[in-house]
N, C-alpha and C positions, 0 to 999 in steps of 0.2 A: 328466382329459380323457375325453370320451365315446367309447367303443369301439363301433363298429357294423360290420356286415358285410352283404353281399347274400346272397340265399338262393334256392334253387330252389322257388319257390312252387307250391303245388297249387291249381289254379284251375278254375272252371267253364268249359266251352266257351262261347264268346261267345253262342250262341243260347239257352243255358240259364240265364244269370246271373240273370235276373229270377225264374225258378222257384226257384232255389237260395238266393239271398241272403235274409237275414232280419234282423229286429231282434236286438239282443244279448240273451243269455239272461236278464239280470237286470232287464229293463224290463217283463216281462210274466209272468203266472202260467201254470200248466200248462193251465188251461182256455182261456185266450186263445191260447196256442200251438197247442192242439188245433184251435181254430176257424180260425186263420190257415193251418194246414197242411192243412186238410180237402181231400181230393181231389187232393193234390199230394205224390206219393211222393218228389219231389226236394227238398222243403223242408229247409233246414239244421236246422230244429227237430227232425228225426228224429235228429240227431247231438247238438245242444246241449240239447234238452229231450226226451230219448228216452222219458220216462215217457208221452208221448202215444201210444206204440205198445203200451201196456198198458191194462187196464181203468181207468176213472175211479176215482180214489182210491188208486191204487198209489203207494207212497212213492217220491218222486223220488231218495231217497238209498239205496234198496235196491241191493245189489251187482249184481243182474240188470239193473237199469236202466243202470248204468255199462257193463256188458258189452254191452248193446244198442247203446250209443253207438258202441263200437268196431266191432261187427258192421256197423252202418249206414255208418260211415266207410269201412270196407273195401269194402262193397257199392257205394257211390257211385263208388269208384275202379275197381272191376271193371267196372261198367256204362259206364265212360267219361264219366260226368257230371263228375267231377273229374279233371284231368290235370296231372301235374307238369311244370313247365318244364324244358327240357333243360340250361339253364345258370343260374348264379346272377345274379339281377337285383336292382335296386331297383325300386320302383314309386311312382307318384304317384297319390294318391287325393284327389279334389276333392269337396267337399260344398257344395251351394248351397241356402240357405234364405232366403226373403224377398228374393231378388235379390242376396244377399251370398255370395261364394264363398271358402272357405278351402282351401288346398292343403297336403296332408300327404305326407311321404315315408314309404313303408312300408319298414322296415328290420328287421334283427335286432339287438336291444340285447344287451349283455353281462351275464351273470348276476353276475359279480364287481362290476360297477358298481352293481348293486342292493344286493348284500351289504355293500359298503363305503360306501354312502351317496352315491355320485356321481349315482345316479338318486334324486332327492329326492321324498319323499312329504309330504303335508299332512294325511292322515287316518289314524286308527287302523283296524286291520283286526280282524275277529273270527275266532278260531281255527276255529269250525265252518264258516264261509264259505270260509276258506282251504283247509281240508281237502276240502271238496266240490269246489272247482276243481282241487286237486292230484290227486284221484282221476280227474277228467276228463282232465287232461293225461297222467297215467300210463297210463291204459287206452288212450288213442288214440295215445300216443307222439307227440303233436303239440300245438302251440298252434293250436287250431281258430279261436279268436277273438283279435283283436288287442287291445292296450291303447293308450290314448290319451295321448301325451306332448306336452309343449310344450318348445320350445327358444328361447333368445334369438335373435331374428331375425338373419339374416345375408344381406347384399346379394348375395353371390356365389351362395349357395344359391337365393335368390329368382330370380336370373337363369337358373340351370340349369333350375329348375322351369318358368320362363316359356318357355324354349326347347323343353323336352320337350312341354309342353302345347299347343304350336302344331301338333303332329302329330296324326294320327288316333287317337282313344282306343280302347282295347281294349273297354271297357264304357262305356255312357252311357245311363242310364235314370232315370226319375222313379219313386220308390216310391209305390205306390198309396195306402197308408194316410195318409201325412203330406204328400205332394206335394214332398218334398225330392229334389233331383237328386244322383245319384251318378255320378261320371266317373272312369275309371281308365286309366292309361297304364303301359307297361313302359319301364324305362330299361335298355336292353341294351348301349349303347355303353360299352366298357371304359374309355375315358378319363374319361367322366362318372362312372362307378361309382367309379373310383380317386379322383377329385377330391372327390366327396361324402364318401367315407371319410376323406380327409385333412382336410377342413373340420371334420367332426364331432370329429376328434381334437384340434381347438383349442378346442372348446366345453367349458367347465368342468363344467357340470351339465345333465342333462335333468330335467324335472319331470313327475311323474305328474299329469295333469289329471283323467282319469277311468279307473277300472279298477284301484283299489288291490288288490282281492282277486285279480284275474287276474294282476296283476304279481307279487304275493307268491307265488302258487301256481306261476307259471311259473319264477320264480327259485329257489324252494325245491326244486322237482322237479329242476331243472338241478343244483343243489348236491348233492342226494341222489344223482343218477346219477354225479356226479363221485366222490363218496365210495365208491360201490359198485363202481366200475370200477378194478381193480388195474392195468390198462394205460392209465389216463387220461393223455392227452398235453396237453390244454388247447385243442385245435383242433376237438374233436368238436362236432357240431351242437347237442347238449344244453346246451352252454355259452352258448347264445344263445336269446332269445325274441322273438317278433314284436311290433313296436310301430308305430303310425302317429304320426309326429312332425310337429307343426304349429308354425310360427313364432308366438311369443307375441303378436305385434302383429296377427295375423289372428283370434285367438280371442275369443269373447264368452261371458262368464259371465252367465247370467240369474238373476233373483231366485228365492229359495227361501223360501216363505212359511209361516206358521204358523196353524193353527186350533185353538181350545181349547174343551173341552166345557162348562165352567162358569166362574163368576166367583169360585170359592172361597168361596161363601157371601155375597158382597157384592151389593148392588143396583147398578144402572147408575150412580146418582149417587155412591155410596160408592167405586166402582171408579174413576170419573173423578177424584174428589177425591184419591184416593191417587196417581193418575198425575201430578197437578199438582206433586207434590213434586220430581220429576226431569225433567218434560217441560212444554213450553208446549203446551197442548191447544187446538186450534181446530176447531170444528164446521164441516164442509164441506157437509153436506146429503146429498141422495139420489144425486147423480152420483158415479160411481167416482172416487176420488182416488188418484193414483199418487205414491209418494215422489219428491221432486224432487232430493234430494241426500243425501250421506252424513249420517247422524245424524238424518234425517227419516224418519218412519215413517207408514204409513197404517193406520188401524184401522177395522174395520166392526163396529158394535154396534147391535142393535135398529133396523135399517133406515137407519142414518145412517153416513156416512163422516167420519172425523176425521183431522186432521193432528197428529202428535205430534213435536215437535222436542226432542231431548235438550238439557238445559241445560248450559252450559259447566261443566266440572269433573266431569261424570258419566262422562266417557270419557277415555282417554289416547291421544292421537294419536302419541305416541312409542313406544308398545308395539304390536308387530305384531298381537297378539291383542286388546289392550284397545281398539284403534281400530275393531274390527269391529262392525258393527251387530248381528250375531247375539250378540256378547258383551254389548252394551248391553241388548238386549231380553231376553236370557236372565237377566241378573243383576237388572235393575231392574223388569221386568214379570213374567216367567214365574216366577222364583224369589221375589223379594221380595213381590210382591202375590198371585200366583196359587198359590204353593206348589209349583211344578213344579221339582223339584231335578235330575232326571236325564232329559234329553231322549231318551236311548236307550231307556229302559224305561217311562217314565210313559205310561199308557194314556189320559190325559186330553188328550193333544196329538197332532196329526197334522201332516203336512208336505205342501205342495202346490207342485210345480214351476211356475215362472212361465210355462212354455210353455202352461199351461192358461188363463192370463189371470186378472185380478182378479175377473172375473165368477164364476169358480169358487169364490172365497172367499165372495162374497155368497150364492151358491147353497147352500153348505154350512151357512151360518148361518141363512138364511131357511127352510131345510127343517126346522130344529129339531134337527138332528144335532149342530151346534156352536153355541156361544153367542157367541163373539167371534173375529175374524180379524185378523191383523197381516201387512201387506206390508212387505218390507224393500228397501232400495236394494241393487242387486247388488254383490257383491264384485268388485274389479278384478283383472286378471291380476297387476298389480304387487303387490297385497296378498297374493295367493297365493304369489308368488315370495318376497316378504319373509319370510313365515311358514316356507316350506320352507327358505330359506337360513339361518334362525336356529334350525333344528331344532325348531320349534314345531309344534303340531298344531292344525288348525282345529277349532272346536266342531262337533258333529254337524250334518248337514244344512245345510251352508253354501253349497256350490257346486252349480250345476246347469248342465252344459254341453249345448248343443244346436246343431246336430243330433248325435245319437248316431252312432257308427260303425256302418255296415252290416256284418254278419257274413257270411262266405261268399264274399267277393270274392277272398280269397287265404288259404291255410293254410300253416303252417310245420311241417314234420316234424322231429322231434328225432333222426332217424337219416339 
């Protein structure tokens, strides 16, 4: 059963939220953060990408960079840009993209639930990335950025959120860069807070949608603090970490596509001939072709789009991993024909989030940088849940959630 609690969020003053809020740390590099924060001393990038306060080229993993994050976090509070709520609340965070809105509950999740597998993951994490985020959590003694969870939708929670969002929001703005709308409400009513906590206690599992490294880091630091505290009681704030929990029926996973630098020594004709062993190949012509269903792929090669449909028997619909189109394409195209064995390390392949559109695949190939592109039908939330429930791990670069959570709307202190 999922244990959650309300918390005293540290938040921007209403009139400053657009200056402070930023994209998450892992969707842009240091130079992009430097450019976005230019002329804005209140940008959260000074806390989550503090290397921008040092000369270009400074190693973002240098100890002085982490220390700068803590100094800036302290300074934001001293200047009154970030202010802590006087009581423990839950919050509602709504995101609107292309006219569709999803409503998340901002809560504190329980470290033990992560350690015991009640909070389920579907991706492997890398130790170096975990350690980077752990240092950030330790030095700030806070979860500055939330993680993105999904939960099995619940009608009563939907009704509570609907009632809360009838009221005046605390924040409501459209992000300049992407045009996505971000709206935020406080849940201060004690009866609602109590009921939300009770309902979550009946939910068997929460699912990490996005933010596996942040989740791991937050939980591991909490566990570390528990072991280091001889007077540990179990109710300390470090036993919890901040998450935005969305009902699974509101979330959309978009496609995550592949571009490859060469045909492994094959001509176009030889490559297409080899594809015909496991796929029905159909030339579609010059107009962009989007995969129409599971096990149908789109390929762009030498100025033409093709439809590739996996033949019966090349996939296993009863296996939560075997059914995935990333598995089919990885095994039967990338490995068997193109010789790409490890998607994580092979330099001949790159990945393009579907938010960029299939035109980006065409551009990468037409420029000569890449030789061939593959577009995949998106993974469903149910497929993700099936994989997490069976303790399986998704292949690399399978899911792309959009919109990303805005950072800086609320922060959770571990003390």
